[in-house]
C-alpha positions in Angstrom: -15.3 10.4 18.6 -12.0 12.2 18.7 -13.7 15.3 20.3 -15.1 13.1 23.0 -11.7 11.5 23.6 -9.9 14.9 24.0 -12.7 16.3 26.1 -12.2 13.3 28.4 -8.5 14.1 28.6 -9.4 17.6 29.9 -12.0 16.2 32.3 -9.4 13.8 33.7 -7.0 16.6 34.3 -9.7 18.5 36.3 -10.6 15.3 38.1 -6.9 14.8 39.1 -6.6 18.3 40.5 -9.7 18.0 42.7 -9.6 14.4 43.8 -8.2 13.4 47.2 -6.9 10.1 46.1 -4.5 11.3 43.3 -0.8 11.4 44.0 0.6 14.9 44.7 2.9 14.7 41.7 0.1 13.8 39.4 -2.1 16.5 40.9 0.7 19.1 40.4 1.2 17.9 36.8 -2.6 18.3 36.1 -2.5 21.8 37.7 0.4 22.8 35.5 -1.3 21.3 32.4 -4.5 23.3 33.0 -3.0 26.6 33.9 0.1 27.0 31.7 0.0 28.1 28.1 1.6 25.1 26.5 1.6 23.5 23.1 0.0 20.4 24.5 -2.9 22.2 26.2 -3.6 24.2 23.0 -3.6 21.1 20.8 -5.8 19.0 23.2 -8.2 21.9 23.6 -8.4 22.4 19.8 -9.1 18.7 19.3 -11.7 18.8 22.1 -13.4 21.8 20.5 -12.5 24.1 23.4 -10.6 27.4 23.6 -7.3 26.9 25.5 -7.4 30.5 26.8 -10.9 30.0 28.2 -9.8 26.7 29.9 -6.8 28.4 31.5 -8.6 31.5 32.6 -11.4 29.5 34.2 -9.2 26.8 35.7 -6.6 29.0 37.3 -8.7 30.7 40.0 -10.4 27.5 41.0 -7.0 25.7 41.2 -5.4 28.5 43.2 -8.4 28.4 45.5 -8.1 24.6 45.9 -4.3 24.8 46.6 -4.7 27.6 49.1 -2.8 30.1 47.0 
């Protein structure tokens, strides 16, 4: 059950980045969360059974593309 919970945290962050109805501040926080090498991302990925480096590497290009950068 914990793995599903933390997978949902990651999925929510991705949703926040790509949803049109999310506040800009929340969207930016989600972008930072998914692309920066932080303790929180590493722990949540570990608890979700995911590799934080993989998440960052695969999120960053898509987020830059989405943000026009």
